[in-house]
C-alpha positions in Angstrom: 18.4 1.2 12.3 18.2 0.9 16.0 16.2 3.4 18.1 15.5 3.2 21.8 11.9 4.4 21.4 9.9 4.4 18.1 8.5 7.7 17.2 5.3 7.5 15.1 3.7 10.5 13.4 0.1 10.4 12.4 -0.9 12.4 9.3 -3.9 12.6 7.0 -2.7 13.2 3.4 -6.1 11.9 2.1 -9.4 11.5 3.9 -10.6 12.0 7.4 -12.0 9.5 9.9 -15.7 9.8 10.5 -15.2 7.7 13.7 -13.8 10.3 16.1 -12.9 7.6 18.6 -10.6 5.9 16.1 -7.7 8.3 16.6 -7.6 8.1 20.4 -7.8 4.3 20.1 -4.9 4.2 17.7 -2.8 6.5 19.8 -3.5 4.3 22.9 -2.6 1.1 21.0 0.6 2.6 19.7 1.6 3.9 23.1 0.8 0.5 24.6 3.4 -0.9 22.2 5.9 1.6 23.6 5.8 4.1 20.8 5.9 7.9 21.2 3.0 9.3 19.1 3.3 12.6 17.3 -0.2 13.4 16.1 -0.4 16.1 13.3 -4.1 15.5 12.4 -6.8 17.8 13.8 -10.3 16.5 13.2 -11.6 20.1 13.8 -9.7 21.3 10.7 -11.2 18.7 8.2 -12.2 20.2 4.9 -14.9 18.7 2.7 -14.0 15.0 2.3 -10.4 15.6 3.2 -8.4 15.4 6.5 -7.8 19.2 6.2 -7.3 21.7 3.4 -4.7 20.9 0.8 -2.3 23.3 2.5 -3.1 21.8 5.9 -2.6 18.2 4.8 0.7 19.1 3.1 1.7 20.9 6.3 1.0 17.7 8.4 3.2 15.6 6.2 6.1 18.2 6.0 5.9 18.7 9.8 6.2 14.9 10.3 9.2 14.8 7.9 10.9 17.6 9.8 10.3 16.1 13.3 13.6 14.5 14.4 11.9 12.2 16.9 9.8 10.5 14.2 10.9 7.3 12.4 7.5 6.1 11.0 4.9 8.3 9.3 1.5 6.6 9.6 -1.4 7.6 7.4 -4.7 8.2 9.2 -6.6 6.6 6.4 -6.8 6.5 2.6 -10.0 7.4 0.8 -8.8 10.2 -1.6 -6.7 13.4 -1.5 -3.0 12.4 -1.8 -3.0 13.0 -5.5 -3.8 16.7 -4.9 -0.5 17.1 -3.0 1.9 15.3 -5.3 3.3 18.4 -7.0 4.1 20.1 -3.7 5.6 17.3 -1.6 9.3 17.6 -0.7 10.3 14.1 -1.7 14.0 14.7 -1.2 13.5 15.8 2.4 11.3 12.7 3.0 13.9 10.4 1.4 16.8 12.0 3.3 15.0 11.8 6.6 14.9 8.0 6.4 11.4 7.9 7.7 9.1 5.1 6.6 5.7 6.1 5.2 3.0 3.5 6.0 -0.4 3.2 4.5 -2.3 1.8 1.5 -5.2 2.5 -0.8 -5.0 6.3 -1.6 -1.5 6.3 -0.1 -0.4 4.2 -3.1 0.1 7.6 -4.9 2.7 8.7 -2.2 4.5 5.3 -2.4 4.8 5.6 -6.2 5.8 9.3 -6.3 8.4 8.9 -3.6 10.0 6.0 -5.4 9.8 7.7 -8.8 11.4 10.9 -7.5 14.1 9.4 -5.2 14.1 5.6 -5.2 13.1 5.6 -1.5 11.0 2.7 -0.3 7.9 2.8 1.9 5.3 0.4 3.3 2.0 -0.6 1.9 0.6 -1.4 5.4 -1.9 -0.6 8.1 -3.3 2.8 8.9 -4.1 4.6 12.1 -7.9 4.8 11.9 -8.9 1.6 10.3 -6.3 -0.7 11.8 -4.6 0.5 15.0 -7.8 2.4 15.9 -10.3 -0.2 14.9 -12.9 -1.1 17.5 -11.5 -4.7 17.3 -8.0 -4.6 15.9 -6.9 -7.6 13.9 -3.8 -9.1 15.6 -2.5 -10.7 12.4 -2.5 -7.4 10.5 -0.7 -5.5 13.2 1.7 -8.3 14.1 2.6 -8.7 10.4 3.5 -5.0 10.3 5.7 -5.1 13.4 7.4 -8.2 12.0 8.1 -6.4 8.7 9.3 -3.3 10.5 11.8 -5.3 12.5 13.2 -7.0 9.4 15.6 -7.8 7.9 13.3 -9.9 5.7 9.6 -10.5 5.5 7.7 -13.5 4.4 4.3 -13.3 2.7 2.3 -16.5 1.8 -0.8 -17.1 -0.1 -2.8 -19.6 -2.1 -5.1 -19.3 -5.2 -6.8 -21.7 -7.6 -5.0 -21.9 -10.9 -1.9 -20.2 -9.7 1.0 -21.0 -12.2 4.3 -22.4 -11.0 6.9 -19.7 -10.9 10.3 -19.0 -9.3 11.5 -15.5 -10.0 12.9 -12.4 -8.4 12.3 -8.7 -8.9 11.4 -5.3 -7.4 8.0 -5.4 -5.6 5.7 -2.6 -6.4 2.0 -1.8 -6.9 -0.9 -1.2 -4.5 -4.3 0.1 -5.2 -5.0 -0.6 -8.9 -7.1 2.5 -9.6 -4.5 4.8 -7.9 -1.7 3.0 -9.7 -3.3 3.5 -13.1 -4.1 7.2 -12.4 -0.3 7.9 -12.4 0.5 6.2 -15.7 2.2 8.8 -17.9 2.9 11.2 -15.1 6.3 12.0 -13.4 5.1 10.0 -10.4 5.0 6.7 -12.2 8.2 4.7 -11.3 10.4 3.3 -14.1 10.8 -0.3 -12.9 11.9 -3.2 -15.0 11.7 -6.8 -14.0 9.2 -6.1 -11.2 6.7 -8.1 -9.3 3.4 -6.2 -9.3 0.8 -6.5 -6.5 -2.7 -5.1 -6.8 -5.9 -4.7 -4.9 -9.0 -2.6 -5.2 -12.5 -2.1 -3.7 -15.8 -1.6 -5.6 -14.3 -2.1 -9.0 -16.3 -4.3 -11.3 -14.4 -7.1 -13.0 -14.6 -5.4 -16.4 -12.9 -2.3 -15.0 -10.2 -4.4 -13.4 -9.7 -6.1 -16.8 -9.7 -2.7 -18.6 -7.0 -1.3 -16.3 -4.7 -4.3 -16.6 -5.2 -4.4 -20.4 -4.2 -0.7 -20.4 -1.1 -1.5 -18.4 -0.3 -4.1 -21.0 -1.0 -1.8 -23.9 1.3 0.9 -22.5 4.2 -1.6 -22.5 4.6 -1.7 -18.8 3.7 -5.3 -18.3 6.1 -6.5 -21.0 8.9 -5.3 -18.7 7.6 -7.0 -15.5 7.9 -10.6 -14.3 4.6 -11.3 -12.5 1.3 -10.0 -11.1 0.0 -11.0 -7.7 -3.6 -10.1 -7.0 -5.0 -9.3 -3.6 -8.6 -8.7 -2.6 -11.0 -7.3 -5.2 -14.4 -7.0 -3.5 -17.3 -4.6 -3.0 -18.5 -4.7 -6.6 -22.0 -5.7 -7.8 -22.7 -7.9 -10.8 -25.7 -7.2 -13.0 -27.9 -9.3 -15.3 -26.2 -7.7 -18.3 -22.9 -9.4 -17.2 -24.4 -12.6 -18.5 -21.9 -14.9 -16.7 -19.0 -12.5 -16.8 -17.6 -12.5 -13.3 -14.2 -12.1 -11.7 -13.2 -15.7 -12.4 -14.1 -15.4 -16.0 -12.2 -12.1 -16.3 -9.2 -13.6 -14.5 -9.1 -16.6 -17.0 -9.1 -14.1 -19.9 -6.3 -12.1 -18.4 -4.2 -15.2 -17.8 -4.6 -16.0 -21.5 -3.6 -12.6 -22.9 -1.3 -10.9 -20.4 2.5 -11.4 -21.0 3.2 -12.3 -17.4 1.9 -14.9 -15.0 -1.0 -13.8 -12.8 -1.3 -15.2 -9.2 -4.2 -14.7 -6.7 -4.6 -15.2 -3.0 -2.6 -12.3 -1.6 -4.0 -11.2 1.8 -3.9 -7.6 0.9 -6.5 -5.0 0.2 -9.6 -3.5 1.8 -9.9 -6.4 4.2 -9.2 -6.7 7.9 -6.7 -9.6 7.7 -3.9 -8.0 5.7 -0.1 -8.3 5.2 2.4 -5.5 5.0 4.4 -5.1 1.8 7.4 -2.9 1.5 7.1 -0.9 -1.8 10.3 -1.2 -3.7 11.7 -4.1 -1.8 13.4 -7.0 -3.5 11.1 -10.0 -3.8 11.6 -13.7 -4.4 8.3 -15.2 -5.6 7.9 -19.0 -5.6 4.6 -20.7 -6.5 3.9 -24.4 -6.7 0.6 -26.3 -6.6 -1.3 -23.1 -6.2 0.5 -21.9 -3.1 3.1 -19.2 -3.1 5.7 -17.5 -0.9 7.0 -14.0 -1.4 10.2 -13.3 0.5 10.9 -9.6 0.8 14.4 -8.1 1.5 16.4 -4.9 1.0 13.9 -2.5 2.5 14.1 0.0 5.4 13.6 -1.4 8.9 13.6 0.0 12.4 14.7 -2.1 15.4 13.6 -0.9 18.7 16.1 -1.4 21.5 
């Protein structure tokens, strides 16, 4: 897709930004890139912990979908709230619009529901408040997004101790692990076979990460996948009762019992230095001597003239 000027809509399907200067910074940065920004978020209408009432947040998203001058729908932030909207989102209108939804964390629910309902792909990528509107934006994170958006392919690299050697292809899907698991057994959980899963989370103790991945195995989902690539899992606190049980010990156990290879070292999660991953893209994962490359293709792109 080639467009003379990129139209970017900002919406808040989940939480709001406590930093009121973040949105103006994000708008200024996007405009400096040559984008036309269509902001549908109003900080004055926030409700409880959300970026507006449920009706208001849904209205933001649907207005962005209907806007003919928008090609990218950028989430303000994650936090929580998208799940409350899933039953009321017009997925067919979103898919038919060809617009690319961008965000991560809580926005994982929208990526999954959109794909489950229509097969349309979206981006696990940067958000308005925390990335474009950060006091000190991280060039790598934003450059990786722009490079992915331009396409037609996108390369992600990483390295992790103990990564197994693999050479495989599949549909790339995943995101925030807790959000992903919250949709198991619902109509918003995609039916994907032969996939490459990517996961991240924040503040989840290793035993909870293990429990969620074991549940994914016990439901039979992992038996139909080809690999798991783990991003950042930080922000948790170990206790004396853990008695030596930490993330590395948990990871070693998972590698023994899960039916798919588990890789680490993906620069994705609640970290400043982060890659963009198109949800539903085709991926070619190659790992050797601990280092891996993930080549992504067959995903929506926008080329700005």
